[in-house]
VOGU-681043 format. One record per residue (C-alpha): residue in three letters; x, y, z. Coordinates in steps of 0.02 Angstrom, whole numbers, padded with zeros to 5 digits, always signed. Each point is the difference from the previous one (the first is absolute). Example, Ala and Ser with C-alpha at 12.3 -4.5 7.8 and 13.67 -1.06 7.14 Angstrom:
residues 2
Ala+00615-00225+00390 Ser+00069+00172-00033 
END
This chain:
residues 361
Unk-00372+00348+00039 Unk+00182-00006-00039 Unk+00160-00072+00067 Unk+00163+00093+00007 Unk+00139-00083-00099 Unk+00176+00012+00066 Unk+00043-00135-00127 Unk+00176-00064+00005 Unk+00034+00097+00160 Unk-00113-00115+00100 Unk+00081-00155+00073 Unk-00087-00163+00038 Unk-00033-00030+00185 Unk-00057-00154+00094 Unk-00149-00101-00058 Unk-00168+00077+00039 Unk-00102-00041+00155 Unk-00162-00011-00098 Unk-00018-00123-00143 Unk-00189-00002-00017 Unk-00152+00065+00090 Unk-00170-00078-00026 Unk-00090+00132+00101 Unk-00008+00158-00105 Unk-00066+00028-00174 Unk+00123-00068-00127 Unk+00058+00129-00126 Unk-00132+00011-00134 Unk-00047+00113-00146 Unk-00142+00120+00028 Unk-00095-00087-00141 Unk-00019-00146+00122 Unk-00028+00106+00155 Unk-00183+00040+00001 Unk-00025+00186+00032 Unk+00175+00038-00061 Unk-00033-00070-00172 Unk-00015+00120-00144 Unk-00176+00021-00069 Unk-00078+00044-00167 Unk+00135-00086-00100 Unk+00143+00083+00094 Unk+00168-00088-00027 Unk+00051-00120+00138 Unk+00119+00064+00132 Unk+00175-00071-00035 Unk+00050+00012+00183 Unk-00021-00134+00131 Unk-00058+00080+00161 Unk+00061-00080+00161 Unk-00126+00049+00133 Unk-00063-00059+00170 Unk-00166-00091+00030 Unk-00162+00096+00017 Unk-00090-00005+00168 Unk-00130-00136+00030 Unk-00182+00046+00002 Unk-00023-00077+00172 Unk+00073-00121+00127 Unk-00051-00096+00156 Unk-00015+00092+00164 Unk+00135-00026+00129 Unk+00157+00072+00077 Unk+00151-00106+00049 Unk+00076+00142+00100 Unk+00162+00098-00009 Unk+00135-00093-00098 Unk+00183+00042-00039 Unk+00127-00056-00128 Unk+00182+00047-00033 Unk+00092-00004-00166 Unk+00116-00150-00018 Unk+00073+00034-00173 Unk-00003+00153-00113 Unk+00068+00061-00166 Unk-00011+00172-00080 Unk+00096-00043-00159 Unk-00031-00142-00120 Unk+00144-00069-00102 Unk+00031+00071-00172 Unk-00110-00091-00125 Unk-00126-00057+00133 Unk-00175+00077+00007 Unk-00001+00158+00107 Unk-00090+00003+00167 Unk-00153+00108+00032 Unk-00158+00045-00093 Unk-00072+00104-00140 Unk-00025+00157+00103 Unk-00068+00120-00131 Unk-00111-00120-00102 Unk+00068+00080-00158 Unk+00083-00073-00153 Unk+00147+00113-00038 Unk+00047-00101-00156 Unk-00071+00073-00109 Unk-00131+00088+00109 Unk+00031+00153+00108 Unk+00124+00004+00143 Unk-00048+00020+00182 Unk+00087+00169+00010 Unk+00114+00123-00090 Unk+00174-00066+00033 Unk+00174+00067-00027 Unk+00029-00118-00148 Unk-00155+00009-00111 Unk+00085-00091-00144 Unk+00063-00146+00104 Unk-00035-00169-00082 Unk-00146-00098+00071 Unk-00017-00188-00013 Unk-00178-00072+00011 Unk+00074-00160+00070 Unk+00050+00097+00156 Unk-00168+00086+00020 Unk-00087-00122+00116 Unk+00083+00065+00158 Unk+00052+00174+00057 Unk+00174-00016+00076 Unk+00122+00133-00059 Unk+00104-00022+00157 Unk+00048-00181-00029 Unk+00142+00028-00124 Unk+00063+00146+00104 Unk+00009-00107+00157 Unk+00098-00133-00095 Unk+00115+00132-00074 Unk+00042+00075+00169 Unk+00022-00173+00074 Unk+00133-00039-00129 Unk+00097+00157+00042 Unk-00025+00026+00185 Unk-00021-00176+00066 Unk-00163+00054+00083 Unk-00117-00136-00057 Unk-00189+00015+00014 Unk-00035-00174-00068 Unk-00041-00150+00108 Unk+00182-00045+00033 Unk+00043+00177+00054 Unk-00147+00016+00119 Unk+00001-00174+00075 Unk+00137+00026+00131 Unk-00086+00154+00070 Unk-00165-00092+00017 Unk+00077-00159+00071 Unk+00096+00095+00134 Unk-00143+00118+00041 Unk+00093+00156-00055 Unk-00160+00050-00087 Unk-00173-00070-00026 Unk-00173+00041-00065 Unk-00156-00051+00096 Unk-00183-00001-00047 Unk-00151+00004+00114 Unk-00163-00073-00066 Unk-00163+00039+00089 Unk-00181-00038-00042 Unk+00031-00150-00111 Unk-00130-00137+00001 Unk+00134-00131-00030 Unk-00078-00052-00165 Unk+00050+00017-00182 Unk-00113+00150-00030 Unk-00021+00150+00113 Unk-00047+00168-00078 Unk+00069+00107+00142 Unk+00151-00031+00112 Unk+00128+00116+00080 Unk+00186-00017-00038 Unk+00140+00105+00077 Unk+00187-00004-00035 Unk+00141+00031+00125 Unk+00188+00003-00016 Unk+00084-00112+00128 Unk+00171-00054+00063 Unk+00089-00086+00146 Unk-00089-00166-00017 Unk-00015-00098+00162 Unk+00077+00141+00100 Unk+00152+00014-00113 Unk+00052-00180+00029 Unk+00156-00055-00093 Unk-00098-00151-00060 Unk-00103+00113-00112 Unk-00172-00040-00067 Unk-00073-00175+00003 Unk-00146+00034-00119 Unk-00100-00138+00085 Unk-00143+00107+00065 Unk+00079+00037+00169 Unk+00110+00150-00046 Unk-00029+00163+00093 Unk+00049+00159-00094 Unk+00027+00174+00072 Unk-00107+00126-00095 Unk+00081+00158-00067 Unk-00068+00151+00094 Unk+00002+00097-00165 Unk-00138-00117-00061 Unk-00115+00097+00117 Unk-00061+00179+00006 Unk+00015+00074+00175 Unk+00055-00174+00056 Unk-00181-00058-00008 Unk-00078+00008-00174 Unk+00068-00117-00135 Unk+00085+00098-00138 Unk-00030-00129-00137 Unk-00180-00062+00001 Unk-00073-00069-00160 Unk-00138+00112-00067 Unk-00091-00153-00066 Unk+00025-00187+00022 Unk-00096-00159-00040 Unk+00021-00185-00034 Unk-00053-00070-00170 Unk+00014-00186-00037 Unk+00133-00019+00133 Unk+00102+00152-00054 Unk+00023+00146+00119 Unk-00004+00164-00097 Unk+00042+00168+00079 Unk+00034+00180-00053 Unk+00110+00120+00099 Unk+00008+00187-00033 Unk+00180+00001+00062 Unk+00121-00131+00064 Unk+00182+00010+00054 Unk+00096-00164+00007 Unk+00163+00015+00098 Unk+00131-00127-00052 Unk+00176-00019+00069 Unk+00144-00055-00110 Unk+00168-00067+00064 Unk+00157+00090-00058 Unk+00185-00026+00024 Unk+00064+00007+00178 Unk-00159-00078+00071 Unk-00097+00163-00017 Unk-00183+00009-00051 Unk-00080+00131-00112 Unk-00179+00052+00035 Unk-00090+00019-00167 Unk-00178+00073+00008 Unk-00104-00044-00154 Unk-00151+00115-00014 Unk-00148-00040-00112 Unk-00168+00081-00038 Unk-00158-00078-00073 Unk+00057-00171+00059 Unk-00092-00160-00049 Unk+00026-00170+00081 Unk-00066-00170-00051 Unk+00045-00160+00094 Unk-00073-00170+00035 Unk-00055+00002+00182 Unk-00023-00143+00125 Unk-00025-00022+00186 Unk+00162-00056+00084 Unk-00008-00042+00184 Unk-00037+00159+00097 Unk+00041+00108-00152 Unk-00010-00009-00188 Unk+00115-00029-00148 Unk+00021+00082-00170 Unk+00071-00095-00147 Unk+00041+00054-00178 Unk-00025+00178+00059 Unk+00029+00141-00123 Unk+00002+00189+00024 Unk+00003+00145-00122 Unk+00007+00187+00029 Unk+00067+00169-00052 Unk+00166+00058+00070 Unk+00022+00190+00009 Unk+00161+00054-00084 Unk+00046+00098+00157 Unk-00008-00165+00095 Unk+00104-00088-00132 Unk+00133+00136+00008 Unk+00000-00016+00189 Unk+00023-00187-00021 Unk+00154+00035-00107 Unk+00067+00111+00139 Unk-00034-00138+00128 Unk+00104-00114-00111 Unk+00150+00118+00003 Unk-00026+00118-00149 Unk+00018+00160+00101 Unk-00075+00161-00072 Unk+00130+00102-00093 Unk+00111-00150-00032 Unk+00045-00063-00172 Unk-00099-00158+00034 Unk-00159+00093+00046 Unk+00011+00115-00151 Unk+00023-00152-00111 Unk-00149-00098+00066 Unk-00123+00143+00019 Unk-00035+00021-00188 Unk-00022-00188-00017 Unk-00128-00003+00140 Unk-00092+00155-00058 Unk-00007-00057-00181 Unk-00083-00163+00054 Unk-00159+00079+00069 Unk-00150-00085-00079 Unk-00156+00037+00105 Unk-00083+00145+00094 Unk-00008-00013+00189 Unk-00189+00019-00006 Unk-00084-00144-00094 Unk-00143+00118-00042 Unk+00120+00090-00118 Unk+00045-00155-00101 Unk-00017+00032-00186 Unk-00044+00185+00023 Unk+00164+00077-00060 Unk+00059+00034+00178 Unk+00189+00003+00031 Unk+00085-00162+00050 Unk+00042+00011+00186 Unk+00038-00178+00052 Unk+00070-00168-00049 Unk-00109-00153-00002 Unk+00070-00145+00101 Unk-00045-00172+00063 Unk+00054-00131+00125 Unk-00043-00177+00053 Unk+00000-00080+00172 Unk-00063-00140+00112 Unk-00056+00022+00180 Unk-00030-00119+00145 Unk-00091+00014+00166 Unk+00087+00105+00132 Unk-00036+00110+00151 Unk+00037+00185+00033 Unk+00095+00070+00149 Unk+00012+00177+00067 Unk+00050+00143-00114 Unk+00175+00073-00013 Unk+00103+00099-00123 Unk+00097-00093-00135 Unk+00186+00026+00038 Unk+00108+00081-00134 Unk+00175-00074+00008 Unk+00078+00082-00152 Unk-00041+00161-00094 Unk+00109+00019-00156 Unk-00045+00184-00027 Unk-00019+00072+00177 Unk+00004+00181-00060 Unk-00128-00021-00137 Unk-00148+00118+00017 Unk-00167-00017-00089 Unk+00023-00078-00171 Unk-00064+00109-00140 Unk-00125-00076-00121 Unk+00019-00016-00188 Unk-00006+00168-00088 
END
């Protein structure tokens, strides 16, 4: 596990959404972590591994039905000096142990104090925010959520409504146009109705982002997604909105879950995943760094040199090439209802002639 360091280039953003989370395993050394502890006199692991709770052995029978929740607040970038969002994705201690992959900067300094969470993207997001004005922290994303320009919904099925349930189903959907596009925006009181993005479905029927596993352990909902795309919209000058798709693989979510009226709520929610560099380069293009421009050629090496994990978690620690950036985010969600599907409108495309973005070479 390793965090990218942009150092003095990164600029402090707004205070973080998440200050503490009692739900997941607190960062701890492997010497205190049961099966992770070194045996036969092996030296203790100097890293503190921030992981999600294990599934419960059992839970009461029951099913409270189909429930929905919509994100109320979100941040993808913690302020400089604050703990990064996300999780220990590779369960490795890269200081001084082996790295998750063979990266472009093998001699890059590694600080054990930063080894509890994999989030190489955090400093990059803050760096780009300081130069482009496109903020992915809570303050930058709040207006889009409040006005219904973008949203993220979750559907929970098969939950017994109790603190422990070894098997539930969770699905994610991008959403927009809250309450029919009303100028009043979202109320976040459990009565909001969000339009689901048609791209969150395959053939307009099958959800594109189902969790491959999900459960509730001691009141914490835990889920794993093979792939998830979160579409955010950022206001720019002239009242225009940029559509920024954030793609992640091997995504893990942990959040305290509760019944809330006809839906459910998520508090102190945290997410961690692997962002393909091709997706990160596309994100830069969405933000206005058009391919072939001086800006794009300047940021591409910075992005590519920050790769810290393979895309496939099965390749962690096996000398595979680094293909992705670790990232994390935090959010809260409240009860809501879904409406019919439609396509998310794109109001402003800064690079209309940009073709497919080449990956790092």
